[in-house]
C-alpha positions as CSV (number, residue, x, y, z in Angstrom):
1,M,0.0,0.0,0.0
2,A,1.1,3.6,-0.6
3,K,2.2,5.1,2.7
4,K,1.4,8.7,3.8
5,N,4.3,11.1,3.9
6,F,5.9,11.6,7.3
7,G,4.4,14.5,9.1
8,D,1.1,14.5,7.3
9,E,-0.7,16.7,9.8
10,L,-3.5,15.6,11.9
11,K,-6.3,18.0,12.3
12,P,-6.6,19.5,15.8
13,E,-9.6,17.4,16.6
14,D,-7.8,14.3,15.4
15,K,-4.8,14.8,17.7
16,K,-6.0,12.7,20.5
17,K,-3.7,11.3,23.1
18,L,-3.7,7.5,23.3
19,S,-5.5,7.5,26.7
20,K,-7.4,4.6,28.1
21,E,-10.7,6.4,27.7
22,G,-10.1,7.3,24.1
23,F,-8.9,3.8,23.3
24,N,-12.0,2.3,24.8
25,K,-14.2,4.7,22.7
26,A,-12.3,3.6,19.6
27,L,-12.9,0.0,20.5
28,S,-16.6,0.6,21.1
29,I,-16.9,1.3,17.3
30,F,-15.8,-2.3,16.7
31,R,-19.1,-3.5,18.0
32,F,-20.4,-2.9,14.5
33,T,-18.0,-5.7,13.3
34,L,-19.4,-8.3,15.7
35,P,-22.0,-9.6,13.3
36,Y,-19.1,-10.3,10.9
37,R,-16.6,-11.7,13.4
38,G,-16.4,-15.0,11.6
39,T,-15.4,-13.4,8.4
40,F,-12.9,-11.2,10.3
41,L,-11.3,-14.3,11.9
42,I,-11.0,-16.0,8.5
43,G,-9.3,-12.8,7.2
44,F,-6.9,-12.8,10.1
45,I,-5.9,-16.4,9.4
46,F,-5.2,-15.4,5.8
47,L,-3.2,-12.4,7.1
48,I,-1.0,-14.8,9.1
49,L,-0.5,-17.2,6.2
50,S,0.3,-14.3,3.9
51,Q,2.9,-12.9,6.3
52,I,4.5,-16.3,6.8
53,T,4.9,-16.7,3.1
54,S,6.2,-13.2,2.8
55,M,8.8,-13.7,5.6
56,S,10.0,-16.9,3.8
57,I,11.0,-14.9,0.7
58,P,14.4,-13.7,2.0
59,L,15.3,-17.2,3.1
60,L,14.3,-18.6,-0.3
61,M,16.3,-15.8,-2.0
62,G,19.3,-16.8,0.0
63,R,18.9,-20.4,-0.8
64,M,18.6,-19.6,-4.5
65,V,21.9,-17.7,-4.4
66,S,23.4,-20.6,-2.6
67,S,22.1,-23.0,-5.2
68,I,23.7,-21.0,-7.9
69,L,27.0,-22.3,-6.6
70,S,28.0,-25.8,-7.5
71,P,26.9,-28.4,-5.0
72,D,30.5,-29.0,-3.9
73,S,31.1,-25.3,-3.4
74,Q,27.8,-24.9,-1.6
75,A,28.7,-27.7,0.8
76,T,32.1,-26.3,1.3
77,T,30.7,-22.8,2.1
78,A,28.2,-24.3,4.4
79,N,30.7,-26.4,6.3
80,A,33.1,-23.4,6.5
81,V,30.7,-21.5,8.7
82,P,31.7,-22.1,12.4
83,P,29.3,-23.6,15.0
84,M,28.8,-20.1,16.5
85,M,25.8,-19.7,14.1
86,G,23.9,-22.1,16.4
87,G,20.2,-22.8,15.9
88,M,20.0,-20.8,12.7
89,K,22.8,-22.7,11.0
90,S,21.2,-26.0,11.9
91,S,17.9,-24.7,10.6
92,L,19.5,-23.8,7.3
93,D,21.2,-27.2,7.1
94,S,17.9,-28.9,7.6
95,I,16.6,-27.4,4.4
96,P,17.1,-29.9,1.6
97,K,19.8,-28.8,-0.9
98,L,18.0,-28.1,-4.2
99,T,19.2,-27.2,-7.6
100,L,18.6,-23.7,-9.0
101,D,15.7,-24.9,-11.2
102,Q,14.1,-26.7,-8.2
103,M,14.5,-23.6,-6.0
104,T,12.9,-21.5,-8.7
105,I,9.9,-23.8,-8.8
106,V,9.6,-23.7,-5.0
107,F,9.9,-19.9,-5.1
108,L,7.2,-19.5,-7.7
109,V,4.9,-21.9,-5.7
110,I,5.4,-19.9,-2.5
111,L,4.8,-16.6,-4.4
112,A,1.5,-18.1,-5.8
113,F,0.4,-19.0,-2.3
114,Q,1.4,-15.6,-1.0
115,A,-0.6,-13.9,-3.8
116,L,-3.6,-16.1,-3.0
117,F,-3.4,-15.5,0.7
118,S,-3.0,-11.7,0.2
119,F,-6.0,-11.6,-2.1
120,L,-8.2,-13.5,0.3
121,R,-6.9,-11.3,3.2
122,V,-7.8,-8.1,1.4
123,Y,-11.2,-9.4,0.2
124,T,-12.3,-10.7,3.6
125,F,-11.2,-7.6,5.5
126,S,-13.0,-5.5,2.9
127,R,-16.2,-7.5,3.4
128,V,-16.0,-6.8,7.1
129,S,-15.2,-3.1,6.7
130,E,-17.8,-2.4,4.0
131,N,-20.6,-4.2,5.9
132,S,-19.6,-2.8,9.2
133,M,-19.4,0.8,7.9
134,R,-22.7,0.4,6.1
135,D,-24.2,-0.5,9.5
136,L,-22.4,2.4,11.2
137,R,-23.4,4.9,8.5
138,K,-27.1,3.8,8.8
139,A,-27.0,3.9,12.6
140,L,-25.3,7.4,12.5
141,Y,-27.8,8.8,10.0
142,S,-30.7,7.3,11.8
143,K,-29.4,8.9,15.0
144,I,-28.9,12.3,13.5
145,I,-32.3,12.4,11.8
146,T,-34.1,11.5,15.0
147,L,-32.3,14.1,17.1
148,P,-34.3,17.2,18.3
149,I,-34.1,20.6,16.6
150,T,-32.0,22.0,19.4
151,F,-29.2,19.6,18.3
152,F,-29.1,21.0,14.8
153,E,-29.0,24.6,16.1
154,K,-25.8,23.7,17.9
155,H,-24.1,21.9,15.0
156,R,-23.5,23.1,11.4
157,V,-24.7,20.9,8.5
158,G,-21.2,20.7,7.2
159,E,-19.9,19.3,10.5
160,L,-22.6,16.6,10.6
161,M,-21.8,15.7,7.0
162,S,-18.2,15.3,7.9
163,R,-19.1,12.9,10.6
164,I,-20.9,10.6,8.2
165,T,-18.4,11.0,5.4
166,S,-14.8,11.7,6.5
167,D,-15.0,10.2,10.0
168,V,-16.7,7.0,8.9
169,T,-14.3,6.7,6.0
170,Q,-11.4,7.1,8.5
171,L,-12.8,4.2,10.6
172,Q,-13.3,2.2,7.4
173,D,-9.7,2.6,6.5
174,V,-8.8,1.2,9.9
175,L,-10.8,-1.9,9.4
176,S,-9.9,-2.6,5.8
177,I,-6.3,-1.4,5.7
178,T,-4.7,-0.1,8.9
179,L,-5.6,-2.9,11.2
180,A,-4.2,-5.5,8.8
181,E,-1.1,-3.4,8.2
182,F,-0.6,-3.0,11.9
183,F,-0.5,-6.7,12.5
184,R,1.7,-7.2,9.4
185,Q,4.2,-4.6,10.6
186,I,4.4,-6.1,14.1
187,F,4.8,-9.6,12.7
188,T,7.5,-8.4,10.3
189,L,9.3,-6.4,13.0
190,V,9.3,-9.2,15.6
191,G,9.9,-12.0,13.2
192,G,12.5,-10.1,11.2
193,I,14.6,-9.2,14.3
194,T,14.3,-12.8,15.6
195,L,15.6,-14.2,12.3
196,I,18.5,-11.8,11.9
197,I,19.6,-12.4,15.4
198,L,19.7,-16.1,14.6
199,L,21.6,-15.3,11.4
200,S,24.2,-13.1,13.1
201,S,23.9,-11.5,16.5
202,K,27.0,-9.3,15.8
203,L,25.6,-7.9,12.6
204,T,22.2,-7.4,14.2
205,L,23.6,-5.3,17.0
206,F,25.6,-3.3,14.4
207,M,22.4,-2.7,12.4
208,L,20.3,-1.7,15.4
209,S,22.8,0.8,16.5
210,T,21.6,3.1,13.7
211,F,18.1,3.2,15.0
212,P,18.6,5.9,17.7
213,F,19.7,8.4,15.0
214,L,16.5,7.8,13.1
215,V,14.3,8.2,16.2
216,I,16.1,11.5,17.2
217,A,15.8,12.8,13.7
218,A,12.1,11.9,13.5
219,F,11.4,13.6,16.9
220,F,13.4,16.8,15.9
221,F,12.0,17.2,12.4
222,G,8.6,16.0,13.3
223,R,7.9,18.9,15.7
224,F,8.5,21.5,13.0
225,I,6.8,19.5,10.2
226,R,3.6,19.0,12.3
227,K,3.6,22.6,13.4
228,N,3.8,24.0,9.9
229,S,1.4,21.3,8.6
230,K,-1.1,22.5,11.1
231,K,-0.8,26.0,9.8
232,V,-1.4,24.6,6.3
233,Q,-4.5,22.9,7.4
234,D,-5.8,26.0,9.2
235,E,-5.2,28.2,6.2
236,L,-6.8,25.6,3.9
237,A,-9.8,25.5,6.2
238,S,-10.1,29.3,5.8
239,T,-10.1,29.0,2.1
240,N,-12.9,26.4,2.3
241,V,-14.9,28.8,4.5
242,I,-14.5,31.5,1.8
243,V,-15.8,29.1,-0.9
244,E,-18.7,27.9,1.3
245,E,-19.8,31.4,2.3
246,T,-19.5,32.7,-1.3
247,L,-21.5,29.9,-2.9
248,Q,-24.2,30.0,-0.2
249,S,-24.6,33.8,-0.8
250,I,-24.0,33.8,-4.5
251,N,-27.0,36.0,-5.1
252,V,-25.6,38.7,-2.8
253,V,-22.2,38.5,-4.4
254,K,-23.7,39.0,-7.8
255,A,-26.1,41.7,-6.7
256,F,-23.2,43.8,-5.4
257,T,-20.9,42.8,-8.3
258,N,-18.2,41.6,-5.9
259,E,-17.0,38.7,-7.9
260,Q,-13.5,40.2,-8.2
261,L,-13.4,40.9,-4.5
262,E,-14.2,37.3,-3.6
263,V,-11.6,36.0,-6.1
264,N,-9.0,38.3,-4.6
265,R,-9.9,37.2,-1.1
266,Y,-9.7,33.6,-2.1
267,G,-6.4,34.1,-3.9
268,L,-4.8,35.8,-0.8
269,S,-5.9,32.9,1.4
270,L,-4.5,30.4,-1.1
271,Q,-1.2,32.2,-1.1
272,K,-0.9,31.8,2.6
273,V,-1.5,28.1,2.1
274,V,1.3,28.0,-0.4
275,E,3.7,29.9,1.9
276,W,3.2,27.5,4.9
277,A,3.2,24.5,2.6
278,L,6.7,25.5,1.3
279,K,8.0,25.9,4.8
280,T,6.7,22.4,5.6
281,A,8.2,21.1,2.4
282,T,11.6,22.5,3.5
283,F,11.6,20.6,6.8
284,R,10.1,17.5,5.2
285,G,12.7,17.5,2.4
286,S,15.5,17.9,5.0
287,F,14.1,15.0,7.0
288,I,13.8,12.8,4.0
289,S,17.3,13.6,2.8
290,F,18.6,12.8,6.3
291,I,16.7,9.5,6.4
292,I,17.9,8.5,3.0
293,F,21.5,9.2,4.0
294,V,21.2,7.4,7.4
295,L,19.2,4.5,5.9
296,F,21.4,3.8,2.9
297,G,24.5,4.6,5.0
298,A,23.3,1.9,7.4
299,I,22.9,-0.6,4.5
300,V,26.4,0.3,3.3
301,G,27.6,-0.3,6.9
302,V,25.8,-3.6,7.1
303,V,27.3,-4.7,3.8
304,W,30.7,-3.5,5.0
305,Y,30.6,-5.2,8.3
306,G,28.8,-8.3,6.9
307,G,31.5,-8.5,4.2
308,H,34.2,-8.7,6.8
309,L,32.2,-11.5,8.6
310,V,31.9,-13.4,5.3
311,Q,35.7,-13.0,4.7
312,S,36.4,-14.2,8.2
313,K,34.2,-17.3,7.6
314,E,31.8,-16.2,10.3
315,L,28.9,-15.8,7.9
316,A,27.9,-17.3,4.6
317,F,27.4,-15.1,1.6
318,D,23.8,-16.2,1.1
319,E,23.1,-15.5,4.7
320,L,24.4,-12.0,4.3
321,L,22.1,-11.5,1.4
322,T,19.2,-12.8,3.5
323,F,20.2,-10.5,6.4
324,I,20.2,-7.5,4.1
325,I,16.7,-8.3,2.7
326,Y,15.4,-8.8,6.2
327,T,16.9,-5.5,7.2
328,G,14.9,-3.8,4.5
329,F,11.7,-5.6,5.8
330,I,12.4,-4.3,9.3
331,G,13.1,-0.8,8.2
332,G,9.9,-0.7,6.3
333,S,7.9,-2.0,9.3
334,V,9.5,0.6,11.6
335,G,8.4,3.4,9.1
336,G,5.0,1.8,8.8
337,L,4.5,1.8,12.6
338,G,5.0,5.6,12.6
339,D,2.1,5.8,10.1
340,M,0.1,3.4,12.3
341,Y,0.5,5.8,15.3
342,A,-0.8,8.7,13.4
343,Q,-3.6,6.6,12.0
344,I,-4.5,5.5,15.5
345,Q,-4.7,9.1,16.6
346,R,-7.0,9.9,13.7
347,T,-9.1,6.8,14.5
348,I,-9.6,7.8,18.2
349,G,-10.5,11.4,17.2
350,A,-13.0,10.2,14.6
351,S,-14.5,7.5,16.8
352,E,-15.0,10.0,19.7
353,R,-16.9,12.3,17.4
354,V,-19.0,9.5,16.1
355,I,-19.7,8.1,19.5
356,E,-20.7,11.5,20.8
357,I,-23.5,11.6,18.2
358,L,-24.5,8.0,18.8
359,D,-24.8,8.7,22.5
360,E,-27.1,11.7,21.9
361,K,-30.7,11.1,23.0
362,S,-33.2,10.7,20.1
363,E,-36.6,12.3,20.4
364,I,-38.2,9.4,18.6
365,K,-37.5,5.7,18.1
366,L,-37.7,4.6,14.4
367,D,-38.7,1.1,15.2
368,K,-41.9,2.3,16.9
369,I,-43.1,4.5,14.0
370,E,-46.5,3.3,12.8
371,V,-47.5,3.5,9.1
372,H,-51.0,4.6,10.1
373,P,-50.7,6.5,13.4
374,T,-53.6,7.2,15.7
375,K,-55.3,10.4,14.9
376,V,-54.9,13.0,17.6
377,G,-58.2,14.6,16.6
378,E,-60.4,11.5,16.1
379,T,-62.8,12.7,18.8
380,S,-62.7,16.4,18.8
381,A,-60.8,17.3,15.6
382,G,-57.9,18.7,17.4
383,A,-58.8,21.2,20.1
384,I,-55.8,23.2,21.3
385,S,-55.2,24.9,24.6
386,F,-52.2,27.0,25.8
387,Q,-52.1,27.5,29.5
388,N,-49.6,30.1,30.9
389,V,-47.0,28.9,28.5
390,A,-43.6,30.6,28.9
391,F,-40.5,29.8,26.9
392,E,-36.9,31.0,26.5
393,Y,-34.1,29.3,24.6
394,P,-31.7,27.3,26.8
395,S,-28.8,29.2,25.3
396,R,-30.4,32.6,26.2
397,P,-32.3,32.0,29.5
398,D,-32.3,35.8,30.2
399,M,-34.3,36.6,27.1
400,P,-37.9,35.3,27.3
401,V,-39.6,34.6,24.0
402,L,-43.0,33.9,25.3
403,K,-44.5,35.2,28.6
404,D,-47.5,33.3,30.1
405,I,-49.3,32.8,26.8
406,S,-52.9,31.5,27.2
407,F,-55.5,30.9,24.6
408,E,-57.8,28.2,23.4
409,V,-58.8,26.9,19.9
410,K,-62.0,24.9,19.7
411,S,-62.4,22.0,17.4
412,G,-62.4,23.1,13.8
413,E,-61.7,26.7,14.6
414,K,-59.4,28.9,12.6
415,I,-57.2,31.4,14.4
416,A,-54.5,33.8,13.3
417,L,-51.4,34.9,15.0
418,V,-50.4,38.5,14.2
419,G,-47.6,40.7,15.3
420,Y,-44.3,42.2,14.3
421,S,-41.3,40.1,13.6
422,G,-39.8,38.5,16.7
423,A,-43.1,38.7,18.6
424,G,-43.2,34.9,19.1
425,K,-45.7,33.7,16.5
426,S,-43.5,31.0,15.0
427,T,-42.4,29.9,18.5
428,I,-46.0,29.1,19.4
429,V,-46.2,26.7,16.4
430,Q,-42.8,25.2,17.2
431,L,-43.8,24.5,20.8
432,L,-47.0,22.9,19.5
433,M,-45.0,20.6,17.3
434,R,-42.6,19.9,20.3
435,Y,-39.6,21.2,18.5
436,Y,-38.7,22.7,21.9
437,T,-39.7,21.9,25.5
438,I,-41.7,24.7,27.1
439,S,-40.1,26.3,30.1
440,R,-43.4,26.7,32.1
441,G,-47.0,26.0,31.6
442,N,-48.9,23.4,29.6
443,I,-50.1,22.7,26.1
444,W,-53.2,20.5,25.6
445,V,-54.5,18.8,22.4
446,D,-57.8,17.1,22.7
447,G,-57.7,17.3,26.4
448,K,-54.3,15.6,26.7
449,N,-51.0,17.2,27.5
450,I,-48.9,17.1,24.3
451,N,-46.0,15.5,26.2
452,T,-48.2,12.4,26.7
453,Y,-48.6,11.9,23.0
454,D,-46.1,9.8,21.0
455,L,-44.1,12.5,19.3
456,T,-44.3,10.8,15.8
457,D,-48.1,10.4,16.1
458,L,-48.5,14.1,17.2
459,R,-46.4,15.4,14.2
460,K,-48.0,13.1,11.7
461,N,-51.3,14.8,12.5
462,I,-50.0,18.3,12.0
463,G,-49.7,19.7,8.5
464,I,-47.7,22.8,7.8
465,V,-47.2,25.0,4.8
466,P,-44.3,27.3,5.5
467,Q,-43.6,30.7,4.1
468,E,-40.1,29.6,2.9
469,V,-40.8,26.3,1.2
470,M,-38.1,23.7,1.2
471,L,-38.3,21.1,-1.6
472,F,-36.1,18.0,-2.1
473,G,-34.1,17.8,-5.3
474,G,-36.3,15.0,-6.9
475,T,-39.4,15.2,-8.9
476,I,-42.6,17.2,-8.3
477,F,-44.5,13.9,-7.8
478,E,-42.0,12.8,-5.1
479,N,-42.2,16.2,-3.3
480,I,-46.0,16.1,-3.2
481,A,-46.1,12.4,-2.2
482,Y,-43.8,13.3,0.7
483,G,-46.9,14.3,2.6
484,N,-48.1,10.7,2.5
485,P,-45.7,8.2,1.0
486,Q,-48.5,5.6,0.9
487,A,-50.7,7.7,-1.3
488,S,-51.7,6.5,-4.8
489,E,-50.8,8.3,-8.0
490,S,-54.4,9.5,-8.4
491,E,-54.4,10.9,-4.8
492,V,-51.2,12.8,-5.6
493,I,-52.7,14.3,-8.8
494,E,-55.9,15.2,-7.0
495,A,-53.9,17.0,-4.2
496,A,-52.1,19.0,-6.9
497,R,-55.4,19.9,-8.5
498,K,-56.8,21.1,-5.2
499,A,-53.7,23.3,-4.6
500,N,-54.1,24.8,-8.1
501,A,-50.8,23.3,-9.1
502,S,-52.0,21.0,-11.9
503,E,-51.9,23.7,-14.6
504,F,-48.3,24.6,-14.2
505,I,-47.2,21.0,-13.5
506,E,-48.8,19.8,-16.7
507,S,-47.2,22.6,-18.7
508,F,-43.8,21.0,-18.1
509,P,-42.8,18.4,-20.7
510,E,-42.1,15.8,-18.0
511,G,-45.2,16.8,-16.0
512,F,-45.2,15.3,-12.5
513,Q,-41.7,13.8,-13.2
514,T,-40.1,17.2,-13.6
515,I,-36.9,17.5,-11.5
516,V,-37.3,20.5,-9.2
517,G,-33.5,20.8,-8.6
518,E,-31.7,21.4,-5.3
519,R,-34.1,23.1,-2.8
520,G,-36.6,23.5,-5.6
521,V,-34.5,26.0,-7.5
522,K,-36.1,25.2,-10.9
523,L,-39.5,26.3,-9.7
524,S,-40.7,29.8,-9.0
525,G,-41.6,30.9,-5.5
526,G,-45.3,30.6,-6.2
527,Q,-44.9,27.2,-7.8
528,R,-42.9,25.9,-4.8
529,Q,-45.6,27.1,-2.4
530,R,-48.4,25.4,-4.3
531,V,-46.4,22.2,-4.2
532,A,-46.1,22.6,-0.5
533,I,-49.8,23.2,-0.2
534,A,-50.5,20.0,-2.2
535,R,-48.2,18.2,0.1
536,A,-50.2,19.4,3.1
537,I,-53.5,18.5,1.4
538,L,-52.2,15.0,0.7
539,K,-51.2,14.6,4.4
540,D,-54.8,15.2,5.4
541,P,-53.9,16.4,9.0
542,A,-56.1,17.0,12.0
543,L,-54.3,20.2,12.8
544,L,-53.2,22.7,10.0
545,I,-50.6,25.4,10.3
546,L,-50.3,28.0,7.5
547,D,-47.3,30.3,7.7
548,E,-48.5,32.9,5.2
549,A,-49.1,30.2,2.7
550,T,-50.2,32.5,-0.1
551,S,-47.6,35.2,0.1
552,A,-45.7,34.3,-3.0
553,L,-48.7,33.9,-5.3
554,D,-50.1,36.4,-7.9
555,S,-53.6,37.7,-7.4
556,E,-55.3,35.2,-9.7
557,S,-53.5,32.2,-8.3
558,E,-54.0,33.5,-4.7
559,K,-57.8,33.4,-5.0
560,L,-57.8,29.9,-6.4
561,V,-55.3,28.6,-3.8
562,Q,-57.2,30.4,-1.0
563,D,-60.4,28.7,-2.1
564,A,-58.5,25.3,-1.9
565,L,-57.2,26.3,1.6
566,D,-60.6,27.3,2.7
567,A,-61.9,23.8,1.7
568,L,-58.9,22.2,3.4
569,M,-59.5,24.1,6.6
570,Q,-63.1,23.0,6.9
571,N,-63.6,21.0,10.2
572,R,-59.9,21.3,10.9
573,T,-58.2,23.2,13.6
574,T,-56.1,25.8,11.8
575,I,-53.4,28.2,13.0
576,I,-52.5,30.9,10.5
577,I,-49.3,32.9,11.0
578,A,-50.4,36.1,9.2
579,H,-48.4,38.9,7.7
580,R,-50.9,39.9,4.9
581,L,-53.9,40.7,7.1
582,A,-56.3,40.7,4.2
583,T,-56.1,36.9,4.2
584,I,-57.4,36.4,7.8
585,R,-60.6,38.5,7.8
586,N,-62.8,35.4,8.1
587,V,-60.9,33.5,10.8
588,D,-62.7,32.9,14.1
589,N,-60.2,34.7,16.3
590,I,-57.1,36.8,15.9
591,Y,-54.4,36.9,18.6
592,V,-52.0,39.9,18.4
593,L,-48.6,39.3,19.9
594,S,-46.1,41.8,21.1
595,E,-42.9,41.2,23.0
596,G,-43.8,37.6,23.8
597,G,-47.3,38.2,25.1
598,I,-50.9,38.4,23.7
599,V,-51.9,42.0,23.8
600,E,-55.0,41.9,21.7
601,S,-57.5,39.2,20.7
602,G,-60.8,39.1,18.8
603,S,-62.3,39.0,15.3
604,H,-61.1,41.2,12.5
605,N,-63.9,43.7,12.9
606,E,-63.6,43.8,16.7
607,L,-59.9,44.5,16.5
608,L,-60.4,47.3,13.9
609,L,-62.6,49.1,16.4
610,Q,-59.7,49.4,18.9
611,E,-58.3,52.8,18.3
612,D,-54.5,53.0,18.4
613,G,-54.5,49.2,18.7
614,I,-51.6,47.3,17.1
615,Y,-53.8,45.3,14.8
616,A,-55.7,48.4,13.6
617,N,-52.4,50.2,13.0
618,L,-51.1,47.2,11.0
619,V,-54.2,47.1,8.8
620,K,-54.0,50.8,8.2
621,L,-50.3,50.6,7.3
622,Q,-50.8,47.8,4.9
623,Y,-53.8,49.5,3.3
624,E,-51.8,52.7,2.8
625,N,-48.9,50.7,1.3
626,A,-51.3,48.9,-1.1
627,I,-52.6,52.3,-2.3
628,L,-49.1,53.6,-2.9
629,E,-48.2,50.4,-4.9
630,N,-51.2,50.8,-7.1
């Protein structure tokens, strides 16, 4: 396998000390491999067989060199080696003397077995890693998607994506590559040193004397390489932030014609990356040059000292060749173990971040979700009661959002929430859907505290049409059917008709199979809103929430959609968050909010009679603006 360069920098979150706690967290990830432990054991057996055949290659190479000599010369050379070689010499003597052709055949057979064992090792470990990481990704995604809204307010989407992608990939590399390589390097290191000691203890001590220089150099250069590499990573992260911010706000960039400004800003950030990367390259190049000098110098020294041992008849030439090859194996394993240490640090960092998410408390359990949940409004069609409800965000406990809110909505009634931005209108709806936990008070639906309902059942019976519609990147049909995945094609089409969406949908060449693009970008604002209305119609909820559902429609479409919404709202409890007050004249009750409290309530006509009232002033202001626009 291709090895990473020395000093490849760990991200700050990856640089975890190898503590017992961190190691235990990393091991806990391996529970996902337990269903495949049989396959893992088979792969480990192939790993051992593969390494045994690999370790036999230097011995076979030495025997091939020995067999090149004539049988008489070979025997003479073997007998010339003194008894000081001990067990290793007797082991070599026990190997039958073969001709060059015979040794070549044996060598090829061993290589064939080595190739077979290596293939089986890679395949079995890959099966374990792929299946295990599939299970881990599914568990991680299932956990993330069932976490409460408060979790997503604390974590950025890019961060969560990184957990599912880069962190899980890091763990996958451990199972499929790193773990096998770690055992291979340990086996090679221990086995190689044992064999060269048996070959020549003098030469082994001479060779090992060069190791301290390598360790000191690695420690000295490593500090500077990692420090500079960290700066490279930090600057690179800054460039990524620039790209992310620019692309997310591309409309703003183009509106202010700041393309050149952003290009210059990105270019300056990239230049800093280059500067720190070149400093890192200076240290890395110096280190590599030093290692090459010491490593090849050590090989020259081994050949020099080993040559003297051969000349003094203390070592056979084929054994010197075997020793040199084993030395290369050992050097490679030592370098590989350095990579293993860095990989283990990354693994612990990745596993801790994954475990943190898996240990979060989900707000629902997927295995308990029913296809056809119990209707919360089967008896009374969804009566709602807020009793002295207060709320403040946990992150801002000193800033109350709602202050002792109390109101009731009878079965099938339609109410509107009115007020300036930040008054708490959306918060009331979010508390009803249990996106947040109320600080004080109670919310009742059909005479039951909403906390006693199964959360999935509660939300399945609440339909919402938001002001800012979010669509998935699939087809129009899929987006409407999202309201009820079990709905038939005819039901989806009927829902689109009721939402006054059929006309524009059928005008597309692909009709309902038209791809809407990411976040519905290929549809206009009014078209997206009508798709959202159709989705809510298809859901057929007991409770309906309209967050200014007709704000993006033209006058003609607005009337048709309003008629559809009027039909949808019949015999349903409906809460309308209203900004355009002309759309709520016929609701049963209007609640005017200000600074987290209800300051006015009543019908449209009743509130208009309140001189200097907030609602009356809002109506007057909107009426004047409408006259100016016309």
